[in-house]
C-alpha positions in Angstrom: 71.3 8.0 166.1 74.7 8.6 167.9 76.2 10.8 165.3 74.3 12.9 162.8 75.8 14.2 159.5 77.2 17.7 159.2 76.1 17.9 155.6 73.6 16.0 153.4 73.2 16.4 149.7 70.0 15.3 148.0 68.4 15.5 144.6 71.4 15.5 142.3 73.8 13.4 140.3 76.5 12.1 142.7 79.3 11.0 140.4 81.2 8.7 142.7 84.2 7.8 140.4 84.3 4.5 142.2 85.4 1.3 140.3 82.1 1.1 138.5 81.7 4.8 138.0 78.4 4.5 139.7 76.0 7.5 140.0 74.0 8.0 143.2 71.5 10.7 144.2 72.5 11.5 147.8 75.6 11.8 150.0 76.3 12.5 153.7 79.4 14.0 155.3 80.2 13.5 159.0 83.4 14.8 160.7 85.1 15.6 157.4 84.5 12.2 155.9 81.9 10.8 153.6 79.6 8.7 155.8 77.0 7.5 153.3 76.4 7.4 149.5 73.3 6.2 147.8 69.7 7.4 147.7 67.5 9.5 150.0 66.7 6.5 152.2 70.4 6.0 152.8 71.1 9.4 154.2 67.8 10.2 155.9 68.7 8.6 159.2 71.8 10.8 159.4 69.8 14.1 159.2 69.7 15.7 162.7 68.9 19.1 164.1 72.4 20.5 163.2 72.6 19.0 159.7 72.7 21.3 156.7 70.7 19.7 154.0 71.6 20.8 150.5 69.1 20.3 147.7 71.2 19.9 144.6 68.2 20.5 142.3 69.7 18.2 139.6 73.2 19.6 139.9 76.3 17.3 139.7 78.3 16.4 142.8 81.8 14.9 142.2 85.3 14.8 143.7 87.2 18.1 143.6 90.2 16.6 141.8 93.7 17.3 142.9 93.8 21.1 142.7 94.8 23.1 145.8 94.8 26.6 147.1 97.2 28.9 149.1 94.9 28.6 152.1 95.1 24.8 152.1 98.8 24.9 151.6 99.2 27.2 154.5 97.0 25.0 156.7 99.1 22.0 155.8 102.5 23.4 156.5 102.4 22.9 160.3 102.0 19.2 159.7 105.8 19.1 159.1 106.2 20.2 162.7 105.7 17.5 165.2 103.6 19.8 167.3 101.3 20.6 164.3 97.8 19.2 164.2 97.2 19.5 160.4 96.6 16.4 158.3 100.1 15.4 157.0 98.6 13.9 153.9 97.8 17.4 152.7 101.4 18.2 152.3 103.2 15.0 151.4 106.5 14.9 149.6 106.9 11.5 147.9 109.9 12.0 145.6 111.8 14.0 143.1 111.2 15.7 139.8 113.8 15.4 137.0 114.0 17.3 133.7 115.0 15.1 130.8 114.4 17.3 127.8 112.6 20.5 126.8 109.4 21.3 124.9 108.3 21.0 121.3 107.7 24.8 120.6 111.3 25.5 121.5 112.5 22.4 119.5 114.2 21.2 122.6 112.1 18.0 123.1 114.3 15.0 122.0 112.6 13.5 118.9 113.3 10.5 116.8 112.5 12.4 113.6 113.7 15.9 112.8 111.5 19.0 113.4 110.2 21.0 110.5 113.3 23.0 109.5 115.8 20.4 111.0 117.2 19.3 114.4 115.9 16.7 116.8 116.4 18.4 120.1 118.3 16.6 122.9 118.3 15.6 126.5 118.9 18.6 128.9 121.4 17.0 131.3 125.2 17.2 131.3 127.2 15.5 128.6 128.8 16.3 125.3 127.1 13.6 123.2 123.7 11.9 123.2 125.4 8.8 124.6 126.8 10.7 127.5 123.6 12.5 128.2 121.6 9.3 128.1 124.0 7.7 130.6 123.5 10.7 132.9 119.7 10.6 132.9 119.7 6.9 133.4 122.0 7.3 136.4 119.8 10.0 137.9 116.8 7.8 137.7 118.7 4.8 139.1 120.0 6.8 142.1 116.6 8.3 143.0 114.9 4.9 142.7 117.5 3.2 144.8 117.1 5.8 147.4 113.4 4.9 147.7 111.9 8.0 146.0 109.0 8.2 143.6 110.2 9.8 140.3 108.3 12.3 138.1 110.3 13.0 135.0 109.5 16.0 132.7 109.9 14.5 129.2 108.1 15.3 126.0 109.9 14.0 122.9 109.4 10.4 121.8 113.1 9.5 121.8 113.6 10.9 125.3 110.4 9.2 126.6 111.6 5.8 125.5 114.9 6.4 127.3 113.1 7.4 130.5 110.7 4.6 130.5 113.5 2.1 129.9 115.5 3.7 132.7 112.5 3.3 135.1 112.3 -0.4 134.2 116.1 -0.9 134.5 116.1 0.8 137.9 113.3 -1.4 139.1 115.1 -4.6 137.9 118.3 -3.6 139.7 116.6 -2.5 142.9 113.1 -4.2 143.1 110.5 -2.5 145.2 106.7 -2.7 145.4 104.5 0.1 144.1 107.1 2.8 143.1 104.5 4.7 141.0 107.1 6.5 138.9 105.5 8.6 136.2 106.2 10.5 133.0 105.3 14.2 133.2 103.7 15.5 130.0 104.5 12.6 127.7 103.4 14.5 124.6 104.8 11.9 122.2 104.5 8.6 124.1 105.4 5.7 121.9 103.9 2.2 121.8 107.1 0.9 123.3 107.1 3.4 126.2 103.4 2.7 126.9 104.1 -1.0 127.1 106.9 -0.5 129.5 105.0 1.9 131.7 101.9 -0.4 131.9 104.0 -3.6 132.5 105.7 -2.0 135.6 102.7 -0.1 137.1 104.1 3.3 136.1 102.0 6.2 135.0 101.9 9.4 133.0 100.5 12.9 133.8 99.4 14.6 130.6 98.1 18.1 129.9 94.9 18.4 127.9 94.7 22.2 128.3 98.2 22.5 126.8 96.9 20.4 123.9 93.9 22.7 123.6 96.2 25.8 123.6 98.9 24.7 121.2 97.1 22.4 118.8 96.8 25.1 116.1 100.5 26.0 116.1 102.2 22.7 116.7 102.1 21.7 113.0 104.7 24.3 112.2 107.1 22.5 114.4 106.4 18.8 113.9 104.0 18.5 110.9 100.4 17.7 110.8 100.6 13.9 111.6 102.7 14.2 114.7 100.8 17.3 115.9 97.5 15.4 115.8 99.0 12.5 117.7 100.4 14.7 120.6 99.1 13.7 124.0 97.8 10.3 123.0 95.2 9.7 125.7 93.3 6.9 123.9 96.4 4.9 123.1 97.8 5.3 126.6 94.6 4.1 128.3 94.2 1.2 125.9 97.8 0.2 126.7 96.9 -0.1 130.4 98.8 3.0 131.5 97.5 4.9 134.6 96.9 8.4 133.2 96.5 11.5 135.3 95.9 15.0 134.0 97.2 18.4 135.1 97.3 22.0 133.8 101.1 22.6 134.2 100.0 26.0 135.7 101.0 28.7 135.1 101.6 27.4 131.6 97.8 27.0 131.3 95.0 28.1 133.6 94.2 25.3 136.1 90.6 24.6 134.9 89.8 20.9 134.9 86.5 21.6 133.1 88.3 22.7 130.0 90.7 19.7 130.3 87.8 17.3 130.4 86.2 18.9 127.4 89.4 18.7 125.5 90.0 15.1 126.2 86.5 14.3 125.0 86.5 16.6 121.9 90.2 17.1 120.9 89.3 20.5 119.6 91.8 23.4 119.5 91.4 26.8 121.3 91.9 29.2 118.5 90.2 27.5 115.6 88.1 24.9 117.2 89.7 22.4 114.8 89.8 18.7 115.7 93.3 17.5 116.4 93.7 13.7 116.6 90.1 12.5 116.9 91.4 8.9 117.3 92.9 10.0 120.7 89.5 11.1 122.1 88.4 9.4 125.3 85.1 9.1 127.1 83.8 11.4 129.8 84.1 8.9 132.6 87.7 8.2 131.6 88.5 11.9 131.4 87.0 12.6 134.9 89.1 9.7 136.3 92.3 11.4 135.1 91.6 14.4 137.3 90.3 12.5 140.4 91.0 8.9 141.3 93.9 8.3 139.0 95.5 11.7 140.0 95.1 10.6 143.6 96.8 7.2 142.7 99.8 9.2 141.4 100.1 10.9 144.7 99.6 7.7 146.8 96.3 9.2 148.0 93.7 7.0 146.3 93.0 5.1 149.5 91.7 8.3 151.2 90.6 10.7 148.4 89.8 10.9 144.7 86.3 9.3 144.8 83.1 9.7 146.7 82.9 6.6 148.8 82.2 6.1 152.5 85.3 6.6 154.7 87.1 8.9 152.2 87.7 12.5 152.8 84.9 14.9 151.9 86.6 16.9 149.2 83.9 17.6 146.6 82.3 20.2 144.4 79.0 20.9 142.8 78.6 21.8 139.2 75.4 23.6 138.1 73.8 21.2 135.7 74.1 17.5 134.7 77.7 16.9 133.7 76.9 13.4 132.4 74.3 14.7 129.9 75.5 18.2 128.8 77.1 18.8 125.4 80.9 18.6 126.0 81.3 22.0 124.4 79.4 23.5 127.3 81.4 21.8 130.1 83.9 24.7 130.5 81.0 27.1 131.1 79.4 25.0 133.9 79.6 27.0 137.1 81.1 25.5 140.2 78.5 26.5 142.7 79.8 24.8 145.9 83.1 23.4 147.1 83.8 21.4 150.2 87.3 20.6 151.6 87.7 18.3 154.6 84.0 18.5 155.1 84.0 22.3 155.3 82.1 24.5 152.8 84.7 26.9 151.4 82.7 28.2 148.5 79.0 28.5 148.3 77.0 30.0 145.5 74.3 27.4 145.6 72.3 28.4 148.5 69.6 26.4 150.2 
């Protein structure tokens, strides 16, 4: 064997998040990259005198998702200097963020129907009238798209979301380009129209399950029971063919993907544990994808991270227990016992 693995994991549930969401039992890491995925027989030839072999003891190995740390950020900064040797993919700036409207609890999200107590909110750009403000946000999107940028637009109200989705499509029609990957940020009240537009053009949405978990008990006082239950319509968006990623919007909520996964599966609120919009529940595999491969897609990184496949970067973590079999209510309490970034162990509570 010319090159032995640096790390080998055995005896666990290796959730690859590949196209088939296949589950293996072993994985090898060599030189910061995943070198083998499969069973014990696939990784055994890669075990050498310097290989650390980790017995997972039934634990779950999966991609780390798209979270980052100050240390990673600091290591990536030199990549913007030509003399730096850090991986430039770790600090890549793909485009611009635009704010289109506000948020529901402040009654500043632009809605089609009035809030409880009146008012529909508005766009938060310049202009004296809705027509003028709409023209402004459409122009901002057109200019950024024409300049070759990816756009992420903060937009929460249903009326504003339709305006932004249509503006994405209009900009693409006026200035065609391949694979722009524009996306809606938050998308609390995505409509059937906006989902159709996003899916048709290969655009996405980044939603926030931990915000849903946090505000579900209070949102009825702003928009009523029916609209509050609908908020963050994961099931409808996925069924419409939209690429859906998830984020915490930290520091608005704590960046804990485990709680986010549980919320997408259960749709239960934080304070009361009440189910809010059960028809918008999604499956565990779908929920995991939103934090891993589809989040990587949003960042133009799905060709090198986001799933556990040979040749991809070894960014992975180990959860103590079987994520695929546990009661979803228990997912937030599952300890992260080991974390690997770029093939380096940066957190280890697992032991040998």
